[in-house]
PDB file of N, CA, C and O in Angstrom, chain B, residues numbered from 101:
ATOM      1  N   UNK B 101       0.828  -1.192   0.000  1.00  0.00           N
ATOM      2  CA  UNK B 101       0.000   0.000   0.000  1.00  0.00           C
ATOM      3  C   UNK B 101       0.875   1.260   0.000  1.00  0.00           C
ATOM      4  O   UNK B 101       0.587   2.240  -0.687  1.00  0.00           O
ATOM      5  N   UNK B 102       1.939   1.203   0.783  1.00  0.00           N
ATOM      6  CA  UNK B 102       2.852   2.356   0.870  1.00  0.00           C
ATOM      7  C   UNK B 102       3.539   2.602  -0.473  1.00  0.00           C
ATOM      8  O   UNK B 102       3.732   3.750  -0.873  1.00  0.00           O
ATOM      9  N   UNK B 103       3.915   1.508  -1.181  1.00  0.00           N
ATOM     10  CA  UNK B 103       4.569   1.653  -2.482  1.00  0.00           C
ATOM     11  C   UNK B 103       3.638   2.329  -3.485  1.00  0.00           C
ATOM     12  O   UNK B 103       4.074   3.154  -4.288  1.00  0.00           O
ATOM     13  N   UNK B 104       2.374   1.980  -3.434  1.00  0.00           N
ATOM     14  CA  UNK B 104       1.411   2.585  -4.360  1.00  0.00           C
ATOM     15  C   UNK B 104       1.295   4.086  -4.093  1.00  0.00           C
ATOM     16  O   UNK B 104       1.243   4.881  -5.032  1.00  0.00           O
ATOM     17  N   UNK B 105       1.255   4.469  -2.843  1.00  0.00           N
ATOM     18  CA  UNK B 105       1.178   5.895  -2.499  1.00  0.00           C
ATOM     19  C   UNK B 105       2.436   6.621  -2.963  1.00  0.00           C
ATOM     20  O   UNK B 105       2.359   7.751  -3.447  1.00  0.00           O
ATOM     21  N   UNK B 106       3.600   5.974  -2.816  1.00  0.00           N
ATOM     22  CA  UNK B 106       4.848   6.587  -3.277  1.00  0.00           C
ATOM     23  C   UNK B 106       4.845   6.767  -4.792  1.00  0.00           C
ATOM     24  O   UNK B 106       5.278   7.802  -5.299  1.00  0.00           O
ATOM     25  N   UNK B 107       4.351   5.751  -5.518  1.00  0.00           N
ATOM     26  CA  UNK B 107       4.288   5.852  -6.975  1.00  0.00           C
ATOM     27  C   UNK B 107       3.337   6.961  -7.409  1.00  0.00           C
ATOM     28  O   UNK B 107       3.618   7.692  -8.358  1.00  0.00           O
ATOM     29  N   UNK B 108       2.211   7.083  -6.711  1.00  0.00           N
ATOM     30  CA  UNK B 108       1.262   8.146  -7.042  1.00  0.00           C
ATOM     31  C   UNK B 108       1.876   9.510  -6.778  1.00  0.00           C
ATOM     32  O   UNK B 108       1.658  10.444  -7.549  1.00  0.00           O
ATOM     33  N   UNK B 109       2.651   9.639  -5.684  1.00  0.00           N
ATOM     34  CA  UNK B 109       3.333  10.901  -5.398  1.00  0.00           C
ATOM     35  C   UNK B 109       4.335  11.226  -6.493  1.00  0.00           C
ATOM     36  O   UNK B 109       4.424  12.373  -6.931  1.00  0.00           O
ATOM     37  N   UNK B 110       5.095  10.224  -6.941  1.00  0.00           N
ATOM     38  CA  UNK B 110       6.076  10.445  -8.004  1.00  0.00           C
ATOM     39  C   UNK B 110       5.404  10.877  -9.299  1.00  0.00           C
ATOM     40  O   UNK B 110       5.890  11.779  -9.982  1.00  0.00           O
ATOM     41  N   UNK B 111       4.286  10.239  -9.641  1.00  0.00           N
ATOM     42  CA  UNK B 111       3.617  10.603 -10.890  1.00  0.00           C
ATOM     43  C   UNK B 111       3.014  11.997 -10.797  1.00  0.00           C
ATOM     44  O   UNK B 111       2.984  12.723 -11.791  1.00  0.00           O
ATOM     45  N   UNK B 112       2.531  12.383  -9.609  1.00  0.00           N
ATOM     46  CA  UNK B 112       1.978  13.735  -9.488  1.00  0.00           C
ATOM     47  C   UNK B 112       3.085  14.772  -9.554  1.00  0.00           C
ATOM     48  O   UNK B 112       2.875  15.863 -10.085  1.00  0.00           O
ATOM     49  N   UNK B 113       4.267  14.453  -9.021  1.00  0.00           N
ATOM     50  CA  UNK B 113       5.398  15.375  -9.113  1.00  0.00           C
ATOM     51  C   UNK B 113       5.851  15.485 -10.561  1.00  0.00           C
ATOM     52  O   UNK B 113       6.146  16.583 -11.033  1.00  0.00           O
ATOM     53  N   UNK B 114       5.912  14.359 -11.275  1.00  0.00           N
ATOM     54  CA  UNK B 114       6.277  14.394 -12.694  1.00  0.00           C
ATOM     55  C   UNK B 114       5.276  15.229 -13.486  1.00  0.00           C
ATOM     56  O   UNK B 114       5.658  16.005 -14.361  1.00  0.00           O
ATOM     57  N   UNK B 115       4.006  15.067 -13.176  1.00  0.00           N
ATOM     58  CA  UNK B 115       2.971  15.851 -13.851  1.00  0.00           C
ATOM     59  C   UNK B 115       3.137  17.336 -13.516  1.00  0.00           C
ATOM     60  O   UNK B 115       2.972  18.191 -14.386  1.00  0.00           O
ATOM     61  N   UNK B 116       3.461  17.639 -12.263  1.00  0.00           N
ATOM     62  CA  UNK B 116       3.694  19.028 -11.862  1.00  0.00           C
ATOM     63  C   UNK B 116       4.861  19.629 -12.637  1.00  0.00           C
ATOM     64  O   UNK B 116       4.796  20.781 -13.067  1.00  0.00           O
ATOM     65  N   UNK B 117       5.926  18.853 -12.817  1.00  0.00           N
ATOM     66  CA  UNK B 117       7.092  19.344 -13.550  1.00  0.00           C
ATOM     67  C   UNK B 117       6.718  19.647 -14.995  1.00  0.00           C
ATOM     68  O   UNK B 117       7.127  20.675 -15.535  1.00  0.00           O
ATOM     69  N   UNK B 118       5.954  18.776 -15.620  1.00  0.00           N
ATOM     70  CA  UNK B 118       5.543  18.994 -17.010  1.00  0.00           C
ATOM     71  C   UNK B 118       4.668  20.242 -17.112  1.00  0.00           C
ATOM     72  O   UNK B 118       4.836  21.048 -18.027  1.00  0.00           O
ATOM     73  N   UNK B 119       3.740  20.399 -16.180  1.00  0.00           N
ATOM     74  CA  UNK B 119       2.856  21.570 -16.202  1.00  0.00           C
ATOM     75  C   UNK B 119       3.653  22.846 -15.974  1.00  0.00           C
ATOM     76  O   UNK B 119       3.437  23.840 -16.669  1.00  0.00           O
ATOM     77  N   UNK B 120       4.570  22.836 -15.013  1.00  0.00           N
ATOM     78  CA  UNK B 120       5.381  24.022 -14.747  1.00  0.00           C
ATOM     79  C   UNK B 120       6.298  24.356 -15.917  1.00  0.00           C
ATOM     80  O   UNK B 120       6.466  25.528 -16.258  1.00  0.00           O
ATOM     81  N   UNK B 121       6.896  23.334 -16.538  1.00  0.00           N
ATOM     82  CA  UNK B 121       7.771  23.576 -17.689  1.00  0.00           C
ATOM     83  C   UNK B 121       6.972  24.153 -18.859  1.00  0.00           C
ATOM     84  O   UNK B 121       7.433  25.076 -19.530  1.00  0.00           O
ATOM     85  N   UNK B 122       5.784  23.614 -19.103  1.00  0.00           N
ATOM     86  CA  UNK B 122       4.942  24.141 -20.181  1.00  0.00           C
ATOM     87  C   UNK B 122       4.522  25.577 -19.880  1.00  0.00           C
ATOM     88  O   UNK B 122       4.506  26.427 -20.771  1.00  0.00           O
ATOM     89  N   UNK B 123       4.184  25.840 -18.630  1.00  0.00           N
ATOM     90  CA  UNK B 123       3.831  27.204 -18.244  1.00  0.00           C
ATOM     91  C   UNK B 123       4.993  28.156 -18.382  1.00  0.00           C
ATOM     92  O   UNK B 123       4.824  29.292 -18.824  1.00  0.00           O
ATOM     93  N   UNK B 124       6.175  27.699 -18.005  1.00  0.00           N
ATOM     94  CA  UNK B 124       7.383  28.523 -18.113  1.00  0.00           C
ATOM     95  C   UNK B 124       7.642  28.895 -19.572  1.00  0.00           C
ATOM     96  O   UNK B 124       7.901  30.057 -19.886  1.00  0.00           O
ATOM     97  N   UNK B 125       7.571  27.910 -20.452  1.00  0.00           N
ATOM     98  CA  UNK B 125       7.786  28.182 -21.876  1.00  0.00           C
ATOM     99  C   UNK B 125       6.687  29.073 -22.454  1.00  0.00           C
ATOM    100  O   UNK B 125       6.957  29.929 -23.297  1.00  0.00           O
ATOM    101  N   UNK B 126       5.451  28.870 -22.001  1.00  0.00           N
ATOM    102  CA  UNK B 126       4.354  29.712 -22.487  1.00  0.00           C
ATOM    103  C   UNK B 126       4.557  31.166 -22.078  1.00  0.00           C
ATOM    104  O   UNK B 126       4.290  32.079 -22.859  1.00  0.00           O
ATOM    105  N   UNK B 127       5.030  31.378 -20.854  1.00  0.00           N
ATOM    106  CA  UNK B 127       5.292  32.743 -20.391  1.00  0.00           C
ATOM    107  C   UNK B 127       6.429  33.360 -21.197  1.00  0.00           C
ATOM    108  O   UNK B 127       6.370  34.540 -21.543  1.00  0.00           O
ATOM    109  N   UNK B 128       7.463  32.578 -21.500  1.00  0.00           N
ATOM    110  CA  UNK B 128       8.559  33.104 -22.309  1.00  0.00           C
ATOM    111  C   UNK B 128       8.094  33.502 -23.707  1.00  0.00           C
ATOM    112  O   UNK B 128       8.477  34.554 -24.217  1.00  0.00           O
ATOM    113  N   UNK B 129       7.277  32.667 -24.318  1.00  0.00           N
ATOM    114  CA  UNK B 129       6.776  32.979 -25.659  1.00  0.00           C
ATOM    115  C   UNK B 129       5.836  34.183 -25.605  1.00  0.00           C
ATOM    116  O   UNK B 129       5.908  35.066 -26.460  1.00  0.00           O
ATOM    117  N   UNK B 130       4.955  34.220 -24.603  1.00  0.00           N
ATOM    118  CA  UNK B 130       4.042  35.361 -24.477  1.00  0.00           C
ATOM    119  C   UNK B 130       4.817  36.644 -24.209  1.00  0.00           C
ATOM    120  O   UNK B 130       4.491  37.699 -24.754  1.00  0.00           O
ATOM    121  N   UNK B 131       5.842  36.551 -23.371  1.00  0.00           N
ATOM    122  CA  UNK B 131       6.681  37.722 -23.105  1.00  0.00           C
ATOM    123  C   UNK B 131       7.402  38.186 -24.354  1.00  0.00           C
ATOM    124  O   UNK B 131       7.488  39.386 -24.616  1.00  0.00           O
ATOM    125  N   UNK B 132       7.921  37.245 -25.126  1.00  0.00           N
ATOM    126  CA  UNK B 132       8.587  37.591 -26.381  1.00  0.00           C
ATOM    127  C   UNK B 132       7.631  38.238 -27.365  1.00  0.00           C
ATOM    128  O   UNK B 132       7.992  39.194 -28.051  1.00  0.00           O
ATOM    129  N   UNK B 133       6.406  37.718 -27.437  1.00  0.00           N
ATOM    130  CA  UNK B 133       5.407  38.307 -28.334  1.00  0.00           C
ATOM    131  C   UNK B 133       5.021  39.708 -27.868  1.00  0.00           C
ATOM    132  O   UNK B 133       4.846  40.608 -28.690  1.00  0.00           O
ATOM    133  N   UNK B 134       4.887  39.897 -26.562  1.00  0.00           N
ATOM    134  CA  UNK B 134       4.550  41.226 -26.033  1.00  0.00           C
ATOM    135  C   UNK B 134       5.662  42.228 -26.323  1.00  0.00           C
ATOM    136  O   UNK B 134       5.393  43.378 -26.670  1.00  0.00           O
ATOM    137  N   UNK B 135       6.904  41.791 -26.183  1.00  0.00           N
ATOM    138  CA  UNK B 135       8.040  42.672 -26.490  1.00  0.00           C
ATOM    139  C   UNK B 135       8.021  43.043 -27.973  1.00  0.00           C
ATOM    140  O   UNK B 135       8.241  44.199 -28.333  1.00  0.00           O
ATOM    141  N   UNK B 136       7.755  42.053 -28.828  1.00  0.00           N
ATOM    142  CA  UNK B 136       7.706  42.321 -30.271  1.00  0.00           C
ATOM    143  C   UNK B 136       6.623  43.335 -30.599  1.00  0.00           C
ATOM    144  O   UNK B 136       6.849  44.262 -31.377  1.00  0.00           O
ATOM    145  N   UNK B 137       5.458  43.163 -30.013  1.00  0.00           N
ATOM    146  CA  UNK B 137       4.366  44.097 -30.280  1.00  0.00           C
ATOM    147  C   UNK B 137       4.689  45.488 -29.744  1.00  0.00           C
ATOM    148  O   UNK B 137       4.350  46.493 -30.369  1.00  0.00           O
ATOM    149  N   UNK B 138       5.347  45.544 -28.582  1.00  0.00           N
ATOM    150  CA  UNK B 138       5.730  46.843 -28.015  1.00  0.00           C
ATOM    151  C   UNK B 138       6.749  47.551 -28.907  1.00  0.00           C
ATOM    152  O   UNK B 138       6.768  48.779 -28.984  1.00  0.00           O
ATOM    153  N   UNK B 139       7.589  46.774 -29.575  1.00  0.00           N
ATOM    154  CA  UNK B 139       8.586  47.358 -30.471  1.00  0.00           C
ATOM    155  C   UNK B 139       8.034  47.617 -31.872  1.00  0.00           C
ATOM    156  O   UNK B 139       8.732  48.150 -32.735  1.00  0.00           O
ATOM    157  N   UNK B 140       6.780  47.234 -32.088  1.00  0.00           N
ATOM    158  CA  UNK B 140       6.158  47.449 -33.393  1.00  0.00           C
ATOM    159  C   UNK B 140       6.580  46.442 -34.442  1.00  0.00           C
ATOM    160  O   UNK B 140       6.481  46.713 -35.639  1.00  0.00           O
ATOM    161  N   UNK B 141       7.051  45.285 -34.009  1.00  0.00           N
ATOM    162  CA  UNK B 141       7.468  44.237 -34.945  1.00  0.00           C
ATOM    163  C   UNK B 141       6.444  43.116 -34.951  1.00  0.00           C
ATOM    164  O   UNK B 141       5.611  43.009 -34.051  1.00  0.00           O
ATOM    165  N   UNK B 142       6.520  42.295 -35.964  1.00  0.00           N
ATOM    166  CA  UNK B 142       5.662  41.121 -36.048  1.00  0.00           C
ATOM    167  C   UNK B 142       6.180  40.067 -35.074  1.00  0.00           C
ATOM    168  O   UNK B 142       7.382  39.803 -35.044  1.00  0.00           O
ATOM    169  N   UNK B 143       5.297  39.454 -34.272  1.00  0.00           N
ATOM    170  CA  UNK B 143       5.766  38.487 -33.267  1.00  0.00           C
ATOM    171  C   UNK B 143       6.430  37.243 -33.852  1.00  0.00           C
ATOM    172  O   UNK B 143       7.356  36.705 -33.245  1.00  0.00           O
ATOM    173  N   UNK B 144       5.978  36.771 -35.023  1.00  0.00           N
ATOM    174  CA  UNK B 144       6.535  35.540 -35.603  1.00  0.00           C
ATOM    175  C   UNK B 144       8.034  35.611 -35.846  1.00  0.00           C
ATOM    176  O   UNK B 144       8.782  34.804 -35.294  1.00  0.00           O
ATOM    177  N   UNK B 145       8.489  36.559 -36.661  1.00  0.00           N
ATOM    178  CA  UNK B 145       9.938  36.657 -36.895  1.00  0.00           C
ATOM    179  C   UNK B 145      10.720  37.015 -35.628  1.00  0.00           C
ATOM    180  O   UNK B 145      11.855  36.576 -35.445  1.00  0.00           O
ATOM    181  N   UNK B 146      10.102  37.815 -34.758  1.00  0.00           N
ATOM    182  CA  UNK B 146      10.780  38.186 -33.517  1.00  0.00           C
ATOM    183  C   UNK B 146      11.022  36.950 -32.655  1.00  0.00           C
ATOM    184  O   UNK B 146      12.113  36.772 -32.112  1.00  0.00           O
ATOM    185  N   UNK B 147      10.001  36.091 -32.528  1.00  0.00           N
ATOM    186  CA  UNK B 147      10.161  34.864 -31.740  1.00  0.00           C
ATOM    187  C   UNK B 147      11.149  33.912 -32.409  1.00  0.00           C
ATOM    188  O   UNK B 147      11.908  33.226 -31.724  1.00  0.00           O
ATOM    189  N   UNK B 148      11.146  33.865 -33.733  1.00  0.00           N
ATOM    190  CA  UNK B 148      12.128  33.025 -34.436  1.00  0.00           C
ATOM    191  C   UNK B 148      13.541  33.508 -34.137  1.00  0.00           C
ATOM    192  O   UNK B 148      14.453  32.703 -33.949  1.00  0.00           O
ATOM    193  N   UNK B 149      13.718  34.828 -34.093  1.00  0.00           N
ATOM    194  CA  UNK B 149      15.030  35.376 -33.733  1.00  0.00           C
ATOM    195  C   UNK B 149      15.389  35.030 -32.293  1.00  0.00           C
ATOM    196  O   UNK B 149      16.537  34.704 -31.995  1.00  0.00           O
ATOM    197  N   UNK B 150      14.393  35.102 -31.395  1.00  0.00           N
ATOM    198  CA  UNK B 150      14.674  34.781 -29.994  1.00  0.00           C
ATOM    199  C   UNK B 150      15.108  33.330 -29.836  1.00  0.00           C
ATOM    200  O   UNK B 150      16.060  33.035 -29.112  1.00  0.00           O
ATOM    201  N   UNK B 151      14.403  32.420 -30.519  1.00  0.00           N
ATOM    202  CA  UNK B 151      14.727  31.005 -30.365  1.00  0.00           C
ATOM    203  C   UNK B 151      16.048  30.632 -31.029  1.00  0.00           C
ATOM    204  O   UNK B 151      16.549  29.527 -30.820  1.00  0.00           O
ATOM    205  N   UNK B 152      16.612  31.522 -31.816  1.00  0.00           N
ATOM    206  CA  UNK B 152      17.935  31.258 -32.380  1.00  0.00           C
ATOM    207  C   UNK B 152      19.022  32.070 -31.674  1.00  0.00           C
ATOM    208  O   UNK B 152      20.200  31.950 -32.010  1.00  0.00           O
ATOM    209  N   UNK B 153      18.634  32.897 -30.697  1.00  0.00           N
ATOM    210  CA  UNK B 153      19.592  33.706 -29.941  1.00  0.00           C
ATOM    211  C   UNK B 153      20.215  32.845 -28.839  1.00  0.00           C
ATOM    212  O   UNK B 153      19.483  32.321 -28.000  1.00  0.00           O
ATOM    213  N   UNK B 154      21.540  32.683 -28.815  1.00  0.00           N
ATOM    214  CA  UNK B 154      22.167  31.801 -27.828  1.00  0.00           C
ATOM    215  C   UNK B 154      21.949  32.244 -26.383  1.00  0.00           C
ATOM    216  O   UNK B 154      21.791  31.399 -25.502  1.00  0.00           O
ATOM    217  N   UNK B 155      21.938  33.538 -26.126  1.00  0.00           N
ATOM    218  CA  UNK B 155      21.750  34.008 -24.750  1.00  0.00           C
ATOM    219  C   UNK B 155      20.337  33.688 -24.274  1.00  0.00           C
ATOM    220  O   UNK B 155      20.151  33.221 -23.150  1.00  0.00           O
ATOM    221  N   UNK B 156      19.348  33.933 -25.116  1.00  0.00           N
ATOM    222  CA  UNK B 156      17.967  33.658 -24.746  1.00  0.00           C
ATOM    223  C   UNK B 156      17.756  32.153 -24.583  1.00  0.00           C
ATOM    224  O   UNK B 156      17.063  31.719 -23.662  1.00  0.00           O
ATOM    225  N   UNK B 157      18.346  31.361 -25.470  1.00  0.00           N
ATOM    226  CA  UNK B 157      18.231  29.906 -25.351  1.00  0.00           C
ATOM    227  C   UNK B 157      18.883  29.405 -24.074  1.00  0.00           C
ATOM    228  O   UNK B 157      18.343  28.519 -23.411  1.00  0.00           O
ATOM    229  N   UNK B 158      20.043  29.963 -23.718  1.00  0.00           N
ATOM    230  CA  UNK B 158      20.699  29.569 -22.476  1.00  0.00           C
ATOM    231  C   UNK B 158      19.798  29.886 -21.287  1.00  0.00           C
ATOM    232  O   UNK B 158      19.676  29.076 -20.368  1.00  0.00           O
ATOM    233  N   UNK B 159      19.172  31.051 -21.298  1.00  0.00           N
ATOM    234  CA  UNK B 159      18.266  31.417 -20.210  1.00  0.00           C
ATOM    235  C   UNK B 159      17.091  30.470 -20.107  1.00  0.00           C
ATOM    236  O   UNK B 159      16.673  30.111 -19.007  1.00  0.00           O
ATOM    237  N   UNK B 160      16.557  30.063 -21.241  1.00  0.00           N
ATOM    238  CA  UNK B 160      15.442  29.127 -21.250  1.00  0.00           C
ATOM    239  C   UNK B 160      15.860  27.773 -20.693  1.00  0.00           C
ATOM    240  O   UNK B 160      15.179  27.208 -19.838  1.00  0.00           O
ATOM    241  N   UNK B 161      16.975  27.260 -21.178  1.00  0.00           N
ATOM    242  CA  UNK B 161      17.465  25.959 -20.700  1.00  0.00           C
ATOM    243  C   UNK B 161      17.836  26.042 -19.226  1.00  0.00           C
ATOM    244  O   UNK B 161      17.552  25.118 -18.463  1.00  0.00           O
ATOM    245  N   UNK B 162      18.462  27.133 -18.820  1.00  0.00           N
ATOM    246  CA  UNK B 162      18.834  27.305 -17.417  1.00  0.00           C
ATOM    247  C   UNK B 162      17.587  27.359 -16.528  1.00  0.00           C
ATOM    248  O   UNK B 162      17.567  26.760 -15.453  1.00  0.00           O
ATOM    249  N   UNK B 163      16.559  28.068 -16.968  1.00  0.00           N
ATOM    250  CA  UNK B 163      15.319  28.133 -16.195  1.00  0.00           C
ATOM    251  C   UNK B 163      14.666  26.768 -16.047  1.00  0.00           C
ATOM    252  O   UNK B 163      14.186  26.422 -14.967  1.00  0.00           O
ATOM    253  N   UNK B 164      14.644  25.994 -17.119  1.00  0.00           N
ATOM    254  CA  UNK B 164      14.093  24.639 -17.036  1.00  0.00           C
ATOM    255  C   UNK B 164      14.944  23.748 -16.141  1.00  0.00           C
ATOM    256  O   UNK B 164      14.407  22.913 -15.412  1.00  0.00           O
ATOM    257  N   UNK B 165      16.263  23.913 -16.186  1.00  0.00           N
ATOM    258  CA  UNK B 165      17.156  23.139 -15.322  1.00  0.00           C
ATOM    259  C   UNK B 165      16.872  23.451 -13.853  1.00  0.00           C
ATOM    260  O   UNK B 165      16.774  22.539 -13.032  1.00  0.00           O
ATOM    261  N   UNK B 166      16.741  24.719 -13.524  1.00  0.00           N
ATOM    262  CA  UNK B 166      16.446  25.112 -12.139  1.00  0.00           C
ATOM    263  C   UNK B 166      15.102  24.544 -11.711  1.00  0.00           C
ATOM    264  O   UNK B 166      14.957  24.073 -10.583  1.00  0.00           O
ATOM    265  N   UNK B 167      14.126  24.585 -12.599  1.00  0.00           N
ATOM    266  CA  UNK B 167      12.814  24.035 -12.301  1.00  0.00           C
ATOM    267  C   UNK B 167      12.899  22.539 -12.012  1.00  0.00           C
ATOM    268  O   UNK B 167      12.291  22.058 -11.056  1.00  0.00           O
ATOM    269  N   UNK B 168      13.642  21.806 -12.826  1.00  0.00           N
ATOM    270  CA  UNK B 168      13.776  20.365 -12.620  1.00  0.00           C
ATOM    271  C   UNK B 168      14.556  20.044 -11.349  1.00  0.00           C
ATOM    272  O   UNK B 168      14.207  19.103 -10.636  1.00  0.00           O
ATOM    273  N   UNK B 169      15.604  20.811 -11.054  1.00  0.00           N
ATOM    274  CA  UNK B 169      16.367  20.585  -9.824  1.00  0.00           C
ATOM    275  C   UNK B 169      15.504  20.862  -8.597  1.00  0.00           C
ATOM    276  O   UNK B 169      15.573  20.131  -7.609  1.00  0.00           O
ATOM    277  N   UNK B 170      14.698  21.907  -8.658  1.00  0.00           N
ATOM    278  CA  UNK B 170      13.824  22.225  -7.531  1.00  0.00           C
ATOM    279  C   UNK B 170      12.797  21.118  -7.321  1.00  0.00           C
ATOM    280  O   UNK B 170      12.474  20.775  -6.184  1.00  0.00           O
ATOM    281  N   UNK B 171      12.285  20.560  -8.413  1.00  0.00           N
ATOM    282  CA  UNK B 171      11.302  19.489  -8.269  1.00  0.00           C
ATOM    283  C   UNK B 171      11.948  18.217  -7.750  1.00  0.00           C
ATOM    284  O   UNK B 171      11.333  17.496  -6.964  1.00  0.00           O
ATOM    285  N   UNK B 172      13.177  17.923  -8.170  1.00  0.00           N
ATOM    286  CA  UNK B 172      13.839  16.724  -7.648  1.00  0.00           C
ATOM    287  C   UNK B 172      14.195  16.909  -6.180  1.00  0.00           C
ATOM    288  O   UNK B 172      14.175  15.945  -5.415  1.00  0.00           O
ATOM    289  N   UNK B 173      14.517  18.122  -5.778  1.00  0.00           N
ATOM    290  CA  UNK B 173      14.788  18.398  -4.366  1.00  0.00           C
ATOM    291  C   UNK B 173      13.504  18.221  -3.557  1.00  0.00           C
ATOM    292  O   UNK B 173      13.525  17.691  -2.446  1.00  0.00           O
ATOM    293  N   UNK B 174      12.395  18.672  -4.127  1.00  0.00           N
ATOM    294  CA  UNK B 174      11.104  18.507  -3.454  1.00  0.00           C
ATOM    295  C   UNK B 174      10.739  17.030  -3.358  1.00  0.00           C
ATOM    296  O   UNK B 174      10.148  16.589  -2.373  1.00  0.00           O
ATOM    297  N   UNK B 175      11.096  16.273  -4.390  1.00  0.00           N
ATOM    298  CA  UNK B 175      10.809  14.841  -4.397  1.00  0.00           C
ATOM    299  C   UNK B 175      11.606  14.121  -3.313  1.00  0.00           C
ATOM    300  O   UNK B 175      11.118  13.161  -2.717  1.00  0.00           O
ATOM    301  N   UNK B 176      12.829  14.579  -3.055  1.00  0.00           N
ATOM    302  CA  UNK B 176      13.689  13.936  -2.064  1.00  0.00           C
ATOM    303  C   UNK B 176      13.196  14.167  -0.639  1.00  0.00           C
ATOM    304  O   UNK B 176      13.521  13.390   0.260  1.00  0.00           O
ATOM    305  N   UNK B 177      12.421  15.218  -0.423  1.00  0.00           N
ATOM    306  CA  UNK B 177      11.943  15.528   0.939  1.00  0.00           C
ATOM    307  C   UNK B 177      10.900  14.577   1.417  1.00  0.00           C
ATOM    308  O   UNK B 177      10.409  14.713   2.538  1.00  0.00           O
TER     309      UNK B 177
END
């Protein structure tokens, strides 16, 4: 019975990580689109430029890494 509860906790944490990662990426894309509109540019090419920018990509990957590390730390507790 205890193993089943542990497995359910793990799956809910995994689901939380997926939801948070999707939300994080959605906020980044929405923020990029808002910046493009504020600058008077079309969001499509602006976002394409962002996703090819190494600094912005590093920030995205770093943010996801921090999110995953925080969730694994929470899982260990």
